PDB file as gemmi writes it, atoms N, CA and C in Angstrom:
CRYST1    1.000    1.000    1.000  90.00  90.00  90.00 P 1                      
ATOM      1  N   UNK A   1      30.666 169.123 -31.735  1.00  0.00           N  
ATOM      2  CA  UNK A   1      29.666 168.400 -32.048  1.00  0.00           C  
ATOM      3  C   UNK A   1      28.709 168.039 -33.073  1.00  0.00           C  
ATOM      4  N   UNK A   2      29.077 167.192 -33.904  1.00  0.00           N  
ATOM      5  CA  UNK A   2      28.299 166.835 -35.191  1.00  0.00           C  
ATOM      6  C   UNK A   2      27.268 166.171 -35.477  1.00  0.00           C  
ATOM      7  N   UNK A   3      26.135 166.977 -36.127  1.00  0.00           N  
ATOM      8  CA  UNK A   3      25.207 166.127 -36.117  1.00  0.00           C  
ATOM      9  C   UNK A   3      24.968 165.815 -36.839  1.00  0.00           C  
ATOM     10  N   UNK A   4      25.482 164.871 -37.851  1.00  0.00           N  
ATOM     11  CA  UNK A   4      25.091 164.288 -39.673  1.00  0.00           C  
ATOM     12  C   UNK A   4      23.226 163.685 -39.262  1.00  0.00           C  
ATOM     13  N   UNK A   5      22.494 163.680 -40.529  1.00  0.00           N  
ATOM     14  CA  UNK A   5      22.044 162.686 -40.123  1.00  0.00           C  
ATOM     15  C   UNK A   5      21.769 162.476 -41.149  1.00  0.00           C  
ATOM     16  N   UNK A   6      22.425 162.446 -42.657  1.00  0.00           N  
ATOM     17  CA  UNK A   6      22.429 161.357 -43.380  1.00  0.00           C  
ATOM     18  C   UNK A   6      23.453 161.982 -44.212  1.00  0.00           C  
ATOM     19  N   UNK A   7      23.650 160.980 -45.614  1.00  0.00           N  
ATOM     20  CA  UNK A   7      25.084 161.320 -46.388  1.00  0.00           C  
ATOM     21  C   UNK A   7      24.555 162.396 -46.954  1.00  0.00           C  
ATOM     22  N   UNK A   8      23.527 162.670 -47.336  1.00  0.00           N  
ATOM     23  CA  UNK A   8      24.054 164.427 -48.794  1.00  0.00           C  
ATOM     24  C   UNK A   8      23.720 164.987 -47.611  1.00  0.00           C  
ATOM     25  N   UNK A   9      23.647 165.502 -45.981  1.00  0.00           N  
ATOM     26  CA  UNK A   9      23.930 166.852 -45.200  1.00  0.00           C  
ATOM     27  C   UNK A   9      25.492 167.292 -45.971  1.00  0.00           C  
ATOM     28  N   UNK A  10      25.942 166.549 -47.074  1.00  0.00           N  
ATOM     29  CA  UNK A  10      28.115 166.786 -47.341  1.00  0.00           C  
ATOM     30  C   UNK A  10      26.862 168.236 -48.383  1.00  0.00           C  
ATOM     31  N   UNK A  11      26.035 167.950 -49.256  1.00  0.00           N  
ATOM     32  CA  UNK A  11      25.854 169.099 -50.298  1.00  0.00           C  
ATOM     33  C   UNK A  11      25.572 170.387 -49.472  1.00  0.00           C  
ATOM     34  N   UNK A  12      25.133 170.468 -48.263  1.00  0.00           N  
ATOM     35  CA  UNK A  12      24.707 172.051 -47.603  1.00  0.00           C  
ATOM     36  C   UNK A  12      26.254 172.549 -47.355  1.00  0.00           C  
ATOM     37  N   UNK A  13      25.648 174.134 -47.178  1.00  0.00           N  
ATOM     38  CA  UNK A  13      27.234 174.685 -47.406  1.00  0.00           C  
ATOM     39  C   UNK A  13      26.884 174.771 -45.210  1.00  0.00           C  
ATOM     40  N   UNK A  14      28.918 175.263 -45.248  1.00  0.00           N  
ATOM     41  CA  UNK A  14      28.497 175.440 -43.662  1.00  0.00           C  
ATOM     42  C   UNK A  14      28.472 176.783 -43.592  1.00  0.00           C  
ATOM     43  N   UNK A  15      28.089 177.196 -42.630  1.00  0.00           N  
ATOM     44  CA  UNK A  15      27.893 179.312 -42.477  1.00  0.00           C  
ATOM     45  C   UNK A  15      28.228 179.176 -41.152  1.00  0.00           C  
ATOM     46  N   UNK A  16      29.086 179.700 -40.872  1.00  0.00           N  
ATOM     47  CA  UNK A  16      29.743 180.326 -39.823  1.00  0.00           C  
ATOM     48  C   UNK A  16      28.855 181.094 -39.014  1.00  0.00           C  
ATOM     49  N   UNK A  17      28.472 181.129 -37.498  1.00  0.00           N  
ATOM     50  CA  UNK A  17      28.243 181.947 -36.351  1.00  0.00           C  
ATOM     51  C   UNK A  17      29.531 181.753 -35.013  1.00  0.00           C  
ATOM     52  N   UNK A  18      29.071 183.466 -34.891  1.00  0.00           N  
ATOM     53  CA  UNK A  18      30.259 183.868 -33.625  1.00  0.00           C  
ATOM     54  C   UNK A  18      28.957 184.008 -31.843  1.00  0.00           C  
ATOM     55  N   UNK A  19      29.035 182.936 -30.913  1.00  0.00           N  
ATOM     56  CA  UNK A  19      28.134 183.374 -29.789  1.00  0.00           C  
ATOM     57  C   UNK A  19      27.401 182.103 -30.460  1.00  0.00           C  
ATOM     58  N   UNK A  20      26.176 181.508 -30.348  1.00  0.00           N  
ATOM     59  CA  UNK A  20      24.674 181.066 -30.332  1.00  0.00           C  
ATOM     60  C   UNK A  20      23.727 182.410 -31.418  1.00  0.00           C  
ATOM     61  N   UNK A  21      23.014 181.141 -31.855  1.00  0.00           N  
ATOM     62  CA  UNK A  21      22.244 181.932 -32.545  1.00  0.00           C  
ATOM     63  C   UNK A  21      20.911 180.841 -32.616  1.00  0.00           C  
ATOM     64  N   UNK A  22      19.563 181.818 -32.894  1.00  0.00           N  
ATOM     65  CA  UNK A  22      17.947 181.117 -32.387  1.00  0.00           C  
ATOM     66  C   UNK A  22      17.840 180.789 -34.158  1.00  0.00           C  
ATOM     67  N   UNK A  23      17.303 179.556 -33.646  1.00  0.00           N  
ATOM     68  CA  UNK A  23      16.632 179.140 -35.554  1.00  0.00           C  
ATOM     69  C   UNK A  23      16.784 180.739 -36.306  1.00  0.00           C  
ATOM     70  N   UNK A  24      14.519 180.883 -36.407  1.00  0.00           N  
ATOM     71  CA  UNK A  24      14.510 182.313 -37.057  1.00  0.00           C  
ATOM     72  C   UNK A  24      16.133 183.149 -37.096  1.00  0.00           C  
ATOM     73  N   UNK A  25      17.263 183.511 -36.644  1.00  0.00           N  
ATOM     74  CA  UNK A  25      18.009 183.925 -37.390  1.00  0.00           C  
ATOM     75  C   UNK A  25      18.941 183.301 -38.044  1.00  0.00           C  
ATOM     76  N   UNK A  26      19.416 182.477 -38.219  1.00  0.00           N  
ATOM     77  CA  UNK A  26      19.722 180.942 -38.957  1.00  0.00           C  
ATOM     78  C   UNK A  26      19.553 181.663 -40.499  1.00  0.00           C  
ATOM     79  N   UNK A  27      18.042 180.655 -39.921  1.00  0.00           N  
ATOM     80  CA  UNK A  27      17.378 181.023 -41.267  1.00  0.00           C  
ATOM     81  C   UNK A  27      17.817 182.096 -42.584  1.00  0.00           C  
ATOM     82  N   UNK A  28      18.026 182.857 -41.801  1.00  0.00           N  
ATOM     83  CA  UNK A  28      17.695 185.077 -42.600  1.00  0.00           C  
ATOM     84  C   UNK A  28      19.531 184.856 -43.312  1.00  0.00           C  
ATOM     85  N   UNK A  29      19.977 184.408 -42.007  1.00  0.00           N  
ATOM     86  CA  UNK A  29      21.756 184.337 -42.112  1.00  0.00           C  
ATOM     87  C   UNK A  29      22.128 183.041 -42.888  1.00  0.00           C  
ATOM     88  N   UNK A  30      22.169 182.536 -43.539  1.00  0.00           N  
ATOM     89  CA  UNK A  30      22.186 181.701 -43.932  1.00  0.00           C  
ATOM     90  C   UNK A  30      21.525 181.712 -45.768  1.00  0.00           C  
ATOM     91  N   UNK A  31      20.545 182.993 -45.480  1.00  0.00           N  
ATOM     92  CA  UNK A  31      19.649 182.453 -46.927  1.00  0.00           C  
ATOM     93  C   UNK A  31      19.054 181.930 -47.303  1.00  0.00           C  
ATOM     94  N   UNK A  32      18.741 180.811 -46.203  1.00  0.00           N  
ATOM     95  CA  UNK A  32      17.071 180.199 -46.223  1.00  0.00           C  
ATOM     96  C   UNK A  32      16.182 180.921 -46.788  1.00  0.00           C  
ATOM     97  N   UNK A  33      15.869 182.199 -46.229  1.00  0.00           N  
ATOM     98  CA  UNK A  33      14.690 182.870 -46.138  1.00  0.00           C  
ATOM     99  C   UNK A  33      14.822 183.764 -45.857  1.00  0.00           C  
ATOM    100  N   UNK A  34      14.188 184.913 -46.938  1.00  0.00           N  
ATOM    101  CA  UNK A  34      14.306 186.249 -47.286  1.00  0.00           C  
ATOM    102  C   UNK A  34      14.589 187.332 -45.980  1.00  0.00           C  
ATOM    103  N   UNK A  35      13.389 186.769 -45.129  1.00  0.00           N  
ATOM    104  CA  UNK A  35      13.653 187.700 -43.883  1.00  0.00           C  
ATOM    105  C   UNK A  35      12.553 187.316 -42.714  1.00  0.00           C  
ATOM    106  N   UNK A  36      12.614 187.848 -41.788  1.00  0.00           N  
ATOM    107  CA  UNK A  36      11.909 186.759 -40.602  1.00  0.00           C  
ATOM    108  C   UNK A  36      10.046 186.889 -41.052  1.00  0.00           C  
ATOM    109  N   UNK A  37       9.346 187.264 -41.647  1.00  0.00           N  
ATOM    110  CA  UNK A  37       8.256 186.914 -41.924  1.00  0.00           C  
ATOM    111  C   UNK A  37       8.532 185.628 -42.401  1.00  0.00           C  
ATOM    112  N   UNK A  38       9.136 184.873 -43.662  1.00  0.00           N  
ATOM    113  CA  UNK A  38       9.191 183.972 -44.081  1.00  0.00           C  
ATOM    114  C   UNK A  38       9.764 182.217 -43.232  1.00  0.00           C  
ATOM    115  N   UNK A  39      10.892 183.605 -42.261  1.00  0.00           N  
ATOM    116  CA  UNK A  39      11.234 182.150 -41.389  1.00  0.00           C  
ATOM    117  C   UNK A  39       9.872 181.545 -40.866  1.00  0.00           C  
ATOM    118  N   UNK A  40       9.434 182.547 -40.568  1.00  0.00           N  
ATOM    119  CA  UNK A  40       8.175 182.572 -38.911  1.00  0.00           C  
ATOM    120  C   UNK A  40       7.187 181.939 -39.525  1.00  0.00           C  
ATOM    121  N   UNK A  41       6.790 181.850 -40.916  1.00  0.00           N  
ATOM    122  CA  UNK A  41       5.831 181.675 -41.596  1.00  0.00           C  
ATOM    123  C   UNK A  41       6.593 179.861 -41.999  1.00  0.00           C  
ATOM    124  N   UNK A  42       7.825 179.712 -42.342  1.00  0.00           N  
ATOM    125  CA  UNK A  42       8.039 177.636 -42.235  1.00  0.00           C  
ATOM    126  C   UNK A  42       8.464 177.570 -41.169  1.00  0.00           C  
ATOM    127  N   UNK A  43       8.588 177.699 -40.489  1.00  0.00           N  
ATOM    128  CA  UNK A  43       8.437 177.350 -39.250  1.00  0.00           C  
ATOM    129  C   UNK A  43       7.073 177.209 -38.247  1.00  0.00           C  
ATOM    130  N   UNK A  44       6.208 178.125 -38.036  1.00  0.00           N  
ATOM    131  CA  UNK A  44       5.362 177.389 -38.419  1.00  0.00           C  
ATOM    132  C   UNK A  44       4.105 176.733 -38.489  1.00  0.00           C  
ATOM    133  N   UNK A  45       4.759 175.763 -39.882  1.00  0.00           N  
ATOM    134  CA  UNK A  45       3.732 175.565 -41.251  1.00  0.00           C  
ATOM    135  C   UNK A  45       4.637 173.976 -41.612  1.00  0.00           C  
ATOM    136  N   UNK A  46       5.548 173.790 -40.366  1.00  0.00           N  
ATOM    137  CA  UNK A  46       6.287 172.794 -40.105  1.00  0.00           C  
ATOM    138  C   UNK A  46       7.064 172.595 -41.242  1.00  0.00           C  
ATOM    139  N   UNK A  47       7.632 173.264 -41.264  1.00  0.00           N  
ATOM    140  CA  UNK A  47       7.918 172.793 -43.398  1.00  0.00           C  
ATOM    141  C   UNK A  47      10.098 173.282 -42.494  1.00  0.00           C  
ATOM    142  N   UNK A  48      10.245 173.741 -41.586  1.00  0.00           N  
ATOM    143  CA  UNK A  48      11.910 173.151 -40.999  1.00  0.00           C  
ATOM    144  C   UNK A  48      11.991 172.323 -40.370  1.00  0.00           C  
ATOM    145  N   UNK A  49      12.938 171.736 -40.274  1.00  0.00           N  
ATOM    146  CA  UNK A  49      14.091 170.606 -39.468  1.00  0.00           C  
ATOM    147  C   UNK A  49      15.324 170.606 -39.404  1.00  0.00           C  
ATOM    148  N   UNK A  50      16.016 170.914 -37.944  1.00  0.00           N  
ATOM    149  CA  UNK A  50      16.949 170.695 -37.437  1.00  0.00           C  
ATOM    150  C   UNK A  50      17.464 169.486 -37.633  1.00  0.00           C  
ATOM    151  N   UNK A  51      18.263 169.240 -38.171  1.00  0.00           N  
ATOM    152  CA  UNK A  51      18.922 166.858 -37.432  1.00  0.00           C  
ATOM    153  C   UNK A  51      17.730 166.774 -37.743  1.00  0.00           C  
ATOM    154  N   UNK A  52      17.544 166.482 -39.041  1.00  0.00           N  
ATOM    155  CA  UNK A  52      16.321 165.261 -39.219  1.00  0.00           C  
ATOM    156  C   UNK A  52      15.206 165.578 -37.829  1.00  0.00           C  
ATOM    157  N   UNK A  53      14.898 166.940 -37.525  1.00  0.00           N  
ATOM    158  CA  UNK A  53      13.310 165.911 -36.793  1.00  0.00           C  
ATOM    159  C   UNK A  53      12.542 168.257 -37.131  1.00  0.00           C  
ATOM    160  N   UNK A  54      11.617 167.721 -36.968  1.00  0.00           N  
ATOM    161  CA  UNK A  54      10.930 168.607 -37.414  1.00  0.00           C  
ATOM    162  C   UNK A  54      10.810 170.011 -36.645  1.00  0.00           C  
ATOM    163  N   UNK A  55      11.345 171.105 -36.528  1.00  0.00           N  
ATOM    164  CA  UNK A  55      11.473 171.953 -35.616  1.00  0.00           C  
ATOM    165  C   UNK A  55      10.536 172.713 -35.725  1.00  0.00           C  
ATOM    166  N   UNK A  56       9.293 173.028 -34.318  1.00  0.00           N  
ATOM    167  CA  UNK A  56       8.540 174.256 -34.161  1.00  0.00           C  
ATOM    168  C   UNK A  56       8.673 175.587 -33.113  1.00  0.00           C  
ATOM    169  N   UNK A  57       9.580 175.724 -32.832  1.00  0.00           N  
ATOM    170  CA  UNK A  57      10.574 176.883 -32.318  1.00  0.00           C  
ATOM    171  C   UNK A  57      11.286 177.721 -33.219  1.00  0.00           C  
ATOM    172  N   UNK A  58      10.682 179.287 -32.767  1.00  0.00           N  
ATOM    173  CA  UNK A  58      11.897 180.078 -34.062  1.00  0.00           C  
ATOM    174  C   UNK A  58      12.844 180.243 -32.910  1.00  0.00           C  
ATOM    175  N   UNK A  59      12.748 180.923 -31.905  1.00  0.00           N  
ATOM    176  CA  UNK A  59      13.912 180.716 -30.308  1.00  0.00           C  
ATOM    177  C   UNK A  59      14.732 180.480 -30.574  1.00  0.00           C  
ATOM    178  N   UNK A  60      14.356 178.603 -31.107  1.00  0.00           N  
ATOM    179  CA  UNK A  60      15.021 177.387 -30.553  1.00  0.00           C  
ATOM    180  C   UNK A  60      16.946 177.729 -31.089  1.00  0.00           C  
ATOM    181  N   UNK A  61      17.350 177.268 -29.816  1.00  0.00           N  
ATOM    182  CA  UNK A  61      18.689 177.754 -29.606  1.00  0.00           C  
ATOM    183  C   UNK A  61      19.682 176.627 -30.850  1.00  0.00           C  
ATOM    184  N   UNK A  62      20.688 176.984 -32.015  1.00  0.00           N  
ATOM    185  CA  UNK A  62      21.551 175.467 -32.551  1.00  0.00           C  
ATOM    186  C   UNK A  62      22.821 175.812 -31.642  1.00  0.00           C  
ATOM    187  N   UNK A  63      23.583 174.619 -32.569  1.00  0.00           N  
ATOM    188  CA  UNK A  63      24.627 174.223 -32.104  1.00  0.00           C  
ATOM    189  C   UNK A  63      25.864 173.847 -32.788  1.00  0.00           C  
ATOM    190  N   UNK A  64      27.445 174.254 -32.675  1.00  0.00           N  
ATOM    191  CA  UNK A  64      28.183 173.615 -33.668  1.00  0.00           C  
ATOM    192  C   UNK A  64      27.745 172.934 -35.290  1.00  0.00           C  
ATOM    193  N   UNK A  65      27.346 171.999 -36.176  1.00  0.00           N  
ATOM    194  CA  UNK A  65      27.540 171.578 -36.852  1.00  0.00           C  
ATOM    195  C   UNK A  65      25.448 170.660 -36.682  1.00  0.00           C  
ATOM    196  N   UNK A  66      24.988 171.378 -36.183  1.00  0.00           N  
ATOM    197  CA  UNK A  66      23.851 171.225 -36.118  1.00  0.00           C  
ATOM    198  C   UNK A  66      23.338 171.378 -37.592  1.00  0.00           C  
ATOM    199  N   UNK A  67      22.426 170.822 -38.389  1.00  0.00           N  
ATOM    200  CA  UNK A  67      21.542 170.992 -39.733  1.00  0.00           C  
ATOM    201  C   UNK A  67      20.443 171.289 -40.477  1.00  0.00           C  
ATOM    202  N   UNK A  68      20.444 172.465 -40.340  1.00  0.00           N  
ATOM    203  CA  UNK A  68      19.160 172.975 -40.802  1.00  0.00           C  
ATOM    204  C   UNK A  68      18.746 172.888 -42.170  1.00  0.00           C  
ATOM    205  N   UNK A  69      17.452 172.267 -42.491  1.00  0.00           N  
ATOM    206  CA  UNK A  69      16.793 172.478 -43.708  1.00  0.00           C  
ATOM    207  C   UNK A  69      15.368 172.859 -43.675  1.00  0.00           C  
ATOM    208  N   UNK A  70      14.879 173.547 -44.881  1.00  0.00           N  
ATOM    209  CA  UNK A  70      13.959 174.230 -45.074  1.00  0.00           C  
ATOM    210  C   UNK A  70      12.876 173.536 -46.537  1.00  0.00           C  
ATOM    211  N   UNK A  71      11.556 172.810 -46.741  1.00  0.00           N  
ATOM    212  CA  UNK A  71      11.231 172.255 -47.424  1.00  0.00           C  
ATOM    213  C   UNK A  71      10.152 173.286 -48.119  1.00  0.00           C  
ATOM    214  N   UNK A  72      10.810 173.461 -48.872  1.00  0.00           N  
ATOM    215  CA  UNK A  72      10.249 174.712 -50.450  1.00  0.00           C  
ATOM    216  C   UNK A  72       9.471 173.843 -51.199  1.00  0.00           C  
ATOM    217  N   UNK A  73       8.522 174.547 -51.800  1.00  0.00           N  
ATOM    218  CA  UNK A  73       8.525 173.823 -53.235  1.00  0.00           C  
ATOM    219  C   UNK A  73       8.393 173.374 -54.297  1.00  0.00           C  
ATOM    220  N   UNK A  74      10.328 174.526 -54.192  1.00  0.00           N  
ATOM    221  CA  UNK A  74      11.235 173.661 -55.902  1.00  0.00           C  
ATOM    222  C   UNK A  74      12.267 173.014 -55.257  1.00  0.00           C  
ATOM    223  N   UNK A  75      11.675 172.367 -53.880  1.00  0.00           N  
ATOM    224  CA  UNK A  75      13.088 170.854 -53.108  1.00  0.00           C  
ATOM    225  C   UNK A  75      13.700 171.622 -51.988  1.00  0.00           C  
ATOM    226  N   UNK A  76      14.329 171.074 -51.405  1.00  0.00           N  
ATOM    227  CA  UNK A  76      14.919 171.767 -50.125  1.00  0.00           C  
ATOM    228  C   UNK A  76      16.117 172.112 -50.481  1.00  0.00           C  
ATOM    229  N   UNK A  77      16.441 173.756 -49.307  1.00  0.00           N  
ATOM    230  CA  UNK A  77      17.508 173.596 -49.434  1.00  0.00           C  
ATOM    231  C   UNK A  77      18.206 173.808 -47.483  1.00  0.00           C  
ATOM    232  N   UNK A  78      19.423 174.032 -47.692  1.00  0.00           N  
ATOM    233  CA  UNK A  78      20.148 173.594 -46.169  1.00  0.00           C  
ATOM    234  C   UNK A  78      21.087 174.054 -46.237  1.00  0.00           C  
ATOM    235  N   UNK A  79      21.584 174.278 -44.527  1.00  0.00           N  
ATOM    236  CA  UNK A  79      22.646 175.406 -43.905  1.00  0.00           C  
ATOM    237  C   UNK A  79      23.046 173.915 -42.965  1.00  0.00           C  
ATOM    238  N   UNK A  80      24.879 173.957 -42.945  1.00  0.00           N  
ATOM    239  CA  UNK A  80      25.288 173.517 -41.287  1.00  0.00           C  
ATOM    240  C   UNK A  80      25.276 174.746 -40.814  1.00  0.00           C  
ATOM    241  N   UNK A  81      25.062 174.631 -39.299  1.00  0.00           N  
ATOM    242  CA  UNK A  81      26.193 175.682 -38.742  1.00  0.00           C  
ATOM    243  C   UNK A  81      27.536 175.681 -38.156  1.00  0.00           C  
ATOM    244  N   UNK A  82      27.716 176.859 -37.928  1.00  0.00           N  
ATOM    245  CA  UNK A  82      30.158 176.402 -37.710  1.00  0.00           C  
ATOM    246  C   UNK A  82      29.901 177.185 -37.261  1.00  0.00           C  
ATOM    247  N   UNK A  83      30.423 176.723 -35.482  1.00  0.00           N  
ATOM    248  CA  UNK A  83      30.426 177.317 -34.737  1.00  0.00           C  
ATOM    249  C   UNK A  83      31.059 178.358 -34.650  1.00  0.00           C  
ATOM    250  N   UNK A  84      32.016 179.950 -35.059  1.00  0.00           N  
ATOM    251  CA  UNK A  84      33.603 179.784 -34.534  1.00  0.00           C  
ATOM    252  C   UNK A  84      34.181 180.857 -33.534  1.00  0.00           C  
ATOM    253  N   UNK A  85      33.409 180.968 -32.848  1.00  0.00           N  
ATOM    254  CA  UNK A  85      33.304 181.834 -31.156  1.00  0.00           C  
ATOM    255  C   UNK A  85      32.539 180.803 -30.454  1.00  0.00           C  
ATOM    256  N   UNK A  86      32.760 181.280 -28.987  1.00  0.00           N  
ATOM    257  CA  UNK A  86      32.185 180.508 -28.435  1.00  0.00           C  
ATOM    258  C   UNK A  86      30.837 181.110 -27.741  1.00  0.00           C  
ATOM    259  N   UNK A  87      30.101 179.785 -27.170  1.00  0.00           N  
ATOM    260  CA  UNK A  87      28.374 180.247 -27.248  1.00  0.00           C  
ATOM    261  C   UNK A  87      28.177 180.998 -25.887  1.00  0.00           C  
ATOM    262  N   UNK A  88      27.203 181.591 -26.451  1.00  0.00           N  
ATOM    263  CA  UNK A  88      26.980 182.647 -25.072  1.00  0.00           C  
ATOM    264  C   UNK A  88      26.346 181.337 -23.787  1.00  0.00           C  
TER     265      UNK A  88                                                      
END                                                                             
């Protein structure tokens, strides 16, 4: 399943995940934030989008093809969820 939100999504790398993953975990895995505290702050501040919609739940479960973007002062960074194993 692919959730491309714009032609610019191809600029984001695919990050492989095995099984299901929560948004906060994915932000750390993909290197979009430094740690869990930074993930929490970014999400609570409304700076994280999943498939073009602001996501305020750190525990939101992601699916293969989801596009995750973080607004930073230096610009947007993002990654695409690449499901390589079965979802839980």
